[in-house]
VEXDREN-2710 file (C-alpha; in Angstrom, 1 decimal):
% VEXDREN-2710
k/r/px/py/pz
1/MET/92.9/104.7/126.1
2/ALA/96.1/104.3/124.6
3/LEU/98.1/106.9/126.3
4/ALA/101.6/106.4/126.8
5/MET/101.8/107.2/130.4
6/HIS/103.4/105.5/133.3
7/SER/101.0/104.1/135.8
8/ASP/100.9/105.1/139.3
9/SER/102.4/102.2/140.7
10/ASP/105.2/102.7/138.4
11/ARG/106.2/105.8/139.6
12/LYS/107.9/106.6/142.6
13/PRO/105.9/109.1/145.0
14/SER/107.6/112.4/145.2
15/ALA/106.7/116.1/146.3
16/SER/107.0/117.0/142.6
17/SER/104.7/114.2/141.2
18/GLY/102.2/115.0/143.5
19/ILE/102.3/118.6/142.5
20/GLY/102.0/117.6/139.0
21/ASP/98.9/115.4/139.7
22/THR/97.3/118.0/141.6
23/ALA/97.9/120.6/138.6
24/VAL/96.4/118.3/136.2
25/ALA/93.0/117.6/138.3
26/LEU/92.9/121.7/138.3
27/GLY/93.1/121.8/134.9
28/ARG/90.5/119.3/134.4
29/TRP/88.1/121.4/137.0
30/SER/89.1/124.4/134.9
31/ALA/87.9/123.0/131.7
32/VAL/85.0/121.9/133.6
33/GLY/84.0/125.4/134.6
34/THR/84.9/126.3/131.2
35/LEU/81.6/125.0/130.2
36/LEU/79.6/126.2/133.1
37/VAL/80.2/129.6/132.5
38/ALA/80.6/129.7/128.6
39/PRO/76.9/131.0/128.1
40/ILE/76.7/133.2/130.9
41/ASN/80.4/135.3/131.4
42/LYS/83.0/136.6/128.8
43/PRO/85.6/137.1/131.2
44/ALA/85.5/133.6/133.2
45/THR/85.3/131.7/130.3
46/SER/88.5/133.4/129.0
47/ILE/90.2/133.4/132.7
48/LEU/89.0/129.3/132.7
49/VAL/90.7/128.5/129.4
50/GLY/93.9/130.2/130.5
51/LEU/94.4/128.2/133.8
52/CYS/93.5/125.0/131.9
53/LEU/96.4/125.7/129.7
54/PHE/98.4/126.6/132.7
55/PHE/97.7/123.5/134.6
56/SER/97.8/121.4/131.8
57/ILE/101.5/122.7/130.6
58/VAL/102.8/122.1/134.3
59/GLY/101.1/119.0/135.3
60/THR/102.6/115.3/135.1
61/ASP/102.9/113.7/131.6
62/ALA/102.4/116.9/130.2
63/THR/104.3/115.9/126.7
64/GLU/102.3/112.6/126.2
65/ARG/99.0/114.2/127.3
66/TRP/99.6/117.0/124.4
67/ARG/100.6/114.5/122.2
68/TRP/97.6/112.7/122.3
69/ALA/95.5/115.6/122.3
70/SER/97.2/116.7/119.1
71/ARG/96.5/113.4/117.4
72/GLN/93.0/113.6/117.6
73/SER/90.8/114.3/114.6
74/VAL/88.7/116.6/116.0
75/VAL/91.5/119.0/117.2
76/ARG/93.1/118.7/114.1
77/GLY/90.4/120.0/112.1
78/PHE/90.0/123.0/114.4
79/LEU/93.9/123.7/114.2
80/ALA/93.4/123.1/110.5
81/TRP/90.5/126.2/110.3
82/GLY/92.5/128.2/112.1
83/ALA/95.8/127.7/109.8
84/VAL/93.0/129.0/107.5
85/LEU/92.3/131.8/109.3
86/ILE/96.0/133.0/110.0
87/ALA/96.5/132.4/106.0
88/SER/93.5/134.6/105.4
89/SER/95.0/137.3/107.3
90/LEU/97.8/137.8/105.2
91/ARG/95.3/139.3/102.4
92/ALA/93.8/141.7/105.1
93/SER/95.1/145.6/105.6
94/ASP/96.4/144.5/109.1
95/PRO/98.4/141.0/108.7
96/LEU/98.1/140.5/112.3
97/ALA/94.6/140.5/112.4
98/TRP/94.4/136.9/113.1
99/ALA/95.8/137.9/116.9
100/ASN/92.8/140.0/117.4
101/SER/90.0/137.6/115.8
102/PHE/88.4/134.1/117.2
103/THR/91.5/132.2/115.3
104/LEU/93.3/131.2/118.8
105/VAL/89.8/130.0/119.8
106/CYS/90.5/127.2/117.2
107/SER/93.5/126.3/119.8
108/TYR/91.0/125.6/122.6
109/PRO/89.9/121.7/121.7
110/LEU/93.7/121.0/121.7
111/ILE/93.8/122.6/125.2
112/VAL/90.9/120.9/126.5
113/ALA/91.5/117.5/125.2
114/SER/95.1/117.8/126.8
115/VAL/93.3/117.3/130.6
116/LEU/90.1/116.0/129.3
117/GLN/90.7/112.1/128.0
118/ASP/88.3/109.9/129.0
119/THR/84.0/109.8/128.9
120/ARG/84.2/110.3/132.8
121/TRP/85.7/113.9/132.5
122/ALA/83.9/115.0/129.2
123/ARG/80.3/113.8/130.9
124/ARG/81.2/116.2/133.9
125/ALA/81.9/119.2/131.4
126/LEU/78.8/118.6/130.0
127/MET/76.8/118.0/132.9
128/ALA/78.1/121.4/134.3
129/PHE/76.8/123.0/131.1
130/GLY/73.4/121.5/131.3
131/LEU/73.2/122.8/135.0
132/ALA/73.7/126.2/134.3
133/MET/71.4/126.1/131.4
134/LEU/68.8/124.3/133.8
135/PHE/68.8/127.0/136.2
136/THR/68.9/129.8/133.2
137/THR/65.7/128.1/131.8
138/LEU/63.9/128.4/135.3
139/VAL/64.8/131.8/135.9
140/SER/63.4/132.5/132.8
141/TYR/60.1/130.8/133.1
142/GLY/60.1/133.0/136.4
143/MET/60.5/135.9/134.6
144/GLU/57.4/135.2/132.2
145/CYS/55.2/134.1/135.4
146/GLY/56.2/137.4/137.1
147/LEU/58.2/135.4/139.9
148/VAL/61.6/136.9/139.0
149/PRO/62.1/140.5/137.7
150/GLN/62.6/141.3/134.1
151/ARG/65.7/142.4/133.5
152/SER/66.3/146.6/133.2
153/ILE/67.0/146.4/129.4
154/VAL/63.4/145.3/128.3
155/SER/62.1/148.7/128.9
156/ILE/64.0/149.8/125.7
157/ALA/64.5/146.5/124.3
158/PRO/61.3/144.6/124.4
159/ASN/62.5/141.6/122.5
160/MET/65.2/141.0/125.6
161/ARG/61.9/139.9/127.8
162/ASN/62.8/136.4/129.8
163/THR/66.4/136.7/128.9
164/VAL/68.6/135.9/131.7
165/PHE/71.9/137.1/130.2
166/LYS/73.3/138.8/127.5
167/GLU/70.9/138.2/124.2
168/TYR/68.1/136.0/123.3
169/THR/69.4/134.3/120.3
170/GLN/72.5/133.2/122.7
171/GLN/70.1/131.8/125.1
172/GLY/67.8/130.5/122.8
173/LEU/70.5/128.3/121.1
174/ALA/72.0/127.3/124.5
175/THR/68.5/126.3/125.7
176/LEU/68.0/123.9/122.9
177/ILE/71.7/122.3/123.6
178/LEU/70.1/121.8/126.9
179/GLY/66.8/120.0/125.6
180/CYS/68.9/117.9/123.3
181/MET/71.2/116.7/126.1
182/ALA/68.4/115.7/128.0
183/LEU/66.8/113.6/125.4
184/SER/70.2/112.2/124.3
185/ALA/70.6/111.1/128.0
186/SER/66.8/109.7/128.0
187/VAL/68.1/107.2/125.0
188/THR/70.2/105.1/126.9
189/THR/69.1/105.3/130.8
190/PRO/67.8/101.7/132.2
191/SER/65.4/103.9/134.8
192/ARG/61.8/104.9/133.5
193/ARG/61.7/107.5/136.0
194/GLN/64.8/109.4/135.0
195/ARG/63.8/108.7/131.5
196/TRP/60.6/110.8/132.4
197/LEU/62.5/113.5/134.2
198/LEU/64.8/113.9/131.4
199/TRP/62.0/114.2/128.5
200/MET/60.5/116.6/130.6
201/VAL/63.7/118.6/130.8
202/GLY/63.6/118.7/127.2
203/LEU/60.0/119.7/126.7
204/LEU/60.7/122.6/128.9
205/ALA/63.7/123.6/126.6
206/ALA/61.5/123.2/123.6
207/ILE/58.7/125.2/125.0
208/ASN/61.0/128.1/126.3
209/VAL/62.6/128.4/123.1
210/ALA/59.0/128.4/121.3
211/ILE/57.0/130.3/123.3
212/VAL/58.9/132.3/125.9
213/LEU/62.0/133.6/123.9
214/GLY/61.6/135.9/120.9
215/SER/64.8/134.3/119.0
216/ARG/63.6/133.7/115.5
217/THR/67.3/132.1/114.9
218/ALA/66.4/129.5/117.7
219/HIS/63.2/129.3/116.5
220/ILE/64.6/127.8/113.0
221/ALA/67.0/125.5/114.8
222/LEU/64.2/124.1/116.8
223/ILE/62.0/122.9/113.7
224/PRO/65.1/120.1/112.7
225/LEU/65.2/119.3/115.9
226/VAL/61.5/118.5/116.9
227/ALA/61.6/116.6/113.8
228/TYR/65.2/114.3/114.3
229/TRP/63.7/114.0/118.0
230/ALA/60.3/112.3/117.0
231/TRP/62.2/110.2/114.9
232/ARG/64.5/109.0/117.1
233/LEU/62.1/108.2/120.3
234/SER/60.1/106.4/117.6
235/ALA/62.6/104.2/116.7
236/GLN/60.7/100.8/117.9
237/HIS/58.0/101.6/115.2
238/ARG/57.3/101.2/111.7
239/LEU/58.3/103.5/109.0
240/VAL/54.5/104.6/108.5
241/VAL/54.3/105.6/112.4
242/ARG/57.6/107.5/112.5
243/SER/56.6/109.7/109.7
244/SER/53.3/110.5/111.2
245/LEU/54.8/111.5/114.2
246/ILE/56.9/114.0/112.9
247/ALA/54.2/115.2/111.1
248/ALA/52.2/115.6/114.2
249/SER/55.4/116.9/116.5
250/LEU/55.7/119.8/113.9
251/VAL/52.1/120.9/113.9
252/LEU/51.7/120.8/117.5
253/LEU/54.9/122.7/117.8
254/MET/53.9/125.3/115.3
255/SER/50.2/125.5/116.9
256/LEU/51.5/126.4/120.4
257/ALA/54.0/129.0/119.0
258/LEU/51.1/130.9/117.3
259/LEU/49.4/131.0/120.9
260/SER/52.5/132.9/122.2
261/PRO/52.6/136.7/122.2
262/VAL/56.4/136.8/121.6
263/VAL/55.9/134.7/118.5
264/GLN/53.0/136.5/116.9
265/GLN/54.8/139.9/117.2
266/ARG/58.5/138.6/116.3
267/VAL/57.6/136.3/113.5
268/VAL/53.5/136.2/112.5
269/SER/53.1/139.5/112.5
270/SER/56.6/141.3/112.1
271/LEU/58.2/139.6/109.5
272/PRO/55.5/140.7/106.7
273/ASP/55.4/144.2/108.1
274/GLU/59.2/144.5/107.8
275/ALA/59.9/143.0/104.5
276/THR/57.0/145.1/102.4
277/PRO/58.6/148.5/103.7
278/TYR/61.8/147.7/102.4
279/ILE/61.0/145.8/99.3
280/GLN/59.3/149.2/98.2
281/SER/61.2/151.6/99.7
282/GLU/64.5/149.9/101.2
283/SER/63.5/151.1/104.6
284/PRO/66.1/149.6/107.7
285/THR/63.4/147.5/109.5
286/ALA/64.6/144.3/111.5
287/ALA/64.1/142.1/108.2
288/GLY/65.2/144.7/105.7
289/ILE/68.6/145.1/107.6
290/ARG/69.4/141.3/107.1
291/MET/68.0/141.8/103.2
292/GLN/70.3/144.4/103.0
293/LEU/73.1/142.7/104.5
294/TRP/72.8/139.3/102.4
295/ARG/72.6/141.9/99.1
296/ARG/75.6/143.9/99.6
297/THR/77.7/140.9/100.8
298/ILE/76.9/139.1/97.8
299/GLU/78.5/142.2/95.9
300/LEU/81.3/141.6/97.9
301/VAL/82.0/138.1/97.0
302/ALA/81.5/139.0/93.6
303/GLU/84.9/141.3/94.1
304/ALA/87.0/138.6/95.6
305/PRO/85.1/135.1/94.8
306/VAL/88.2/132.7/95.2
307/LEU/90.3/133.8/98.1
308/GLY/88.0/136.7/99.5
309/HIS/89.0/140.1/101.0
310/GLY/90.8/138.6/104.1
311/LEU/90.3/137.9/107.8
312/ASP/87.9/140.5/109.6
313/GLN/87.5/142.6/106.3
314/TRP/83.8/142.3/105.9
315/ARG/83.0/145.2/108.0
316/PRO/85.3/147.6/106.1
317/ALA/84.3/146.2/102.6
318/TYR/80.8/146.4/103.7
319/ARG/81.0/150.2/105.1
320/ARG/83.0/151.0/101.8
321/LEU/80.1/149.1/99.6
322/MET/77.4/151.5/101.8
323/ASN/78.8/154.6/101.3
324/SER/79.1/154.2/97.5
325/HIS/75.2/153.4/97.2
326/GLY/74.4/156.0/99.8
327/ASP/72.6/153.3/102.0
328/ASP/71.3/154.4/105.4
329/ALA/73.5/154.0/108.4
330/ALA/71.1/151.9/110.3
331/PHE/72.1/149.0/107.8
332/LEU/75.4/148.9/109.4
333/ALA/76.1/145.9/111.5
334/GLY/78.9/143.6/112.8
335/HIS/78.4/140.7/110.3
336/PRO/76.1/139.8/107.4
337/HIS/74.0/137.4/109.7
338/GLN/74.7/134.6/107.4
339/GLU/77.5/132.1/108.1
340/MET/78.5/130.8/104.6
341/LEU/78.4/134.3/103.3
342/LEU/80.8/135.7/106.0
343/ILE/83.0/133.2/105.0
344/LEU/82.9/133.5/101.3
345/ALA/83.4/137.1/102.0
346/GLU/86.7/136.6/103.9
347/GLN/88.0/133.5/102.7
348/GLY/86.2/133.1/99.5
349/GLY/85.3/129.9/97.8
350/ALA/88.6/128.1/98.5
351/GLY/88.2/128.7/102.3
352/LEU/84.2/127.8/102.3
353/VAL/85.5/124.3/100.5
354/ILE/88.0/123.8/103.2
355/TYR/85.3/125.0/105.9
356/LEU/82.5/122.7/104.6
357/ALA/84.8/119.7/104.5
358/LEU/85.7/120.0/107.9
359/LEU/82.3/120.3/108.8
360/LEU/81.4/117.1/106.9
361/ALA/84.7/115.0/108.3
362/LEU/83.2/116.1/111.8
363/VAL/79.9/114.6/111.3
364/LYS/81.1/111.8/110.0
365/ARG/83.3/111.4/113.1
366/ILE/80.3/112.2/115.1
367/ARG/78.2/109.4/113.4
368/ASN/80.8/106.9/114.7
369/LEU/80.4/107.9/118.5
370/GLU/78.1/105.3/120.6
371/PRO/74.7/107.0/122.1
372/PRO/74.0/109.2/123.8
373/TRP/77.1/110.9/122.6
374/ARG/75.9/110.6/118.7
375/ASP/72.5/112.3/119.7
376/PHE/73.6/115.0/121.7
377/TYR/76.7/115.7/119.0
378/LEU/74.6/115.7/115.9
379/CYS/72.0/117.8/117.3
380/VAL/74.8/120.5/118.2
381/ALA/76.0/120.0/114.7
382/GLY/72.3/120.6/113.5
383/ILE/71.8/123.4/115.8
384/TYR/75.0/125.0/114.5
385/ILE/73.8/124.7/110.8
386/SER/70.5/125.5/111.2
387/ALA/71.2/128.8/113.2
388/GLY/73.8/129.7/110.9
389/LEU/71.2/130.3/108.2
390/ALA/70.0/133.3/109.7
391/ASN/72.9/134.6/111.9
392/CYS/76.7/134.4/112.2
393/LEU/77.9/132.0/115.1
394/TRP/81.4/132.3/114.7
395/GLY/81.2/136.5/114.9
396/ASP/79.9/136.4/118.2
397/PHE/82.0/135.7/121.3
398/THR/79.3/133.7/123.5
399/HIS/78.2/131.4/120.3
400/ARG/81.4/130.4/119.2
401/HIS/83.1/130.0/122.8
402/THR/79.9/127.8/123.4
403/PHE/80.2/125.4/120.5
404/VAL/84.1/125.3/120.1
405/LEU/84.0/124.4/124.3
406/LEU/81.1/121.8/123.6
407/ALA/83.2/120.3/120.5
408/ALA/86.6/120.0/122.7
409/CYS/84.9/117.3/124.8
410/LEU/84.8/115.0/121.8
411/PRO/88.0/113.4/122.3
412/ALA/87.2/112.1/125.3
413/ALA/83.9/111.6/124.1
414/MET/85.2/109.1/121.3
415/GLN/86.6/107.0/124.0
416/ALA/83.1/106.1/125.0
417/ARG/82.6/102.0/125.1
418/PRO/79.4/100.7/123.1
419/ARG/76.6/100.8/125.2
420/THR/73.7/98.4/124.1
421/ARG/70.4/99.6/126.2
422/GLY/67.5/102.3/125.4
423/LEU/67.1/102.9/121.9
424/ALA/70.8/102.1/121.0
END
């Protein structure tokens, strides 16, 4: 790693250097801790990010570490998008809207990269996330089997059945990330026993999302992942075999899903029942609310197509349109449940072009990684993009922190050496 640092042998030991080295170590463990708690606990996530920042600043060779982190393309991409959001806040009624939004989250990759600068620590951070989600998944199965009591919220919100933390969509997407992490590791592991174990974790994660949880957003994200892994794990076979495996995997997934009472209720039966009343009389059903959100947001985009309405202005602008059209109050929501529509409404077409360019650059950088990092981060990007078709991940604390902190490990992952074993 090309860091302009003095080696331990060139530096005279002193009390200050010992304290500085300890601070760096604490900063690294704080970064690992953020991935452990990111999908589970909001306050702990914010506290650990703050500790990571503090220890990084007071730690040894802070200038060199921060200079290295600031040169990383992933870090610069997030900072560029943060600058776009700050510029967008100037169009808002509150010019300081950026300070109350997720703009500051765009600095997290810089903070994390200043302490995580090699693959060993990136691996530890991802393993912490994986362990948290593996425990969550096992508890979810325990709820389904009656071994663990359901949360009290299930009595008033049946869709929360088998969820361990806040909400089923958050848990569903994080569980998919766990499955992809396990399958990515299986690609390069030399041990057949470990490979089967990792495949089992990936299968448990997929079944948990497909059958046990009721997140329709996670169901959408699961479909391209199944196709990707059917293709990836059959790399040794001919094209016709690989294509057949993809088709068979998708058929099996849909067959299993149709056996799930949760999927029957949330997808097979509910979607037509929810859409028809909205189309006929604009009733605020679950699907109808989404359709109304998209319809009104398109109207907002037409009002300011180039630069948008400004950061955090979707909600007040949407409320204004609701009042002018006399919409039912039940159609009010915190975001339009479609990522690109939110960006178009707030940052306009210019912001969306920049966003897509940064997203494309990120995917191109990921494609240059070595396995298993490449497989894992391609899946993370795929989950984010496909889930964004029916939801807004940037607009939710847990979603955005999970994805940003996972991306924050990318600079360290890019230091990985080529591996030639497995399917690489």
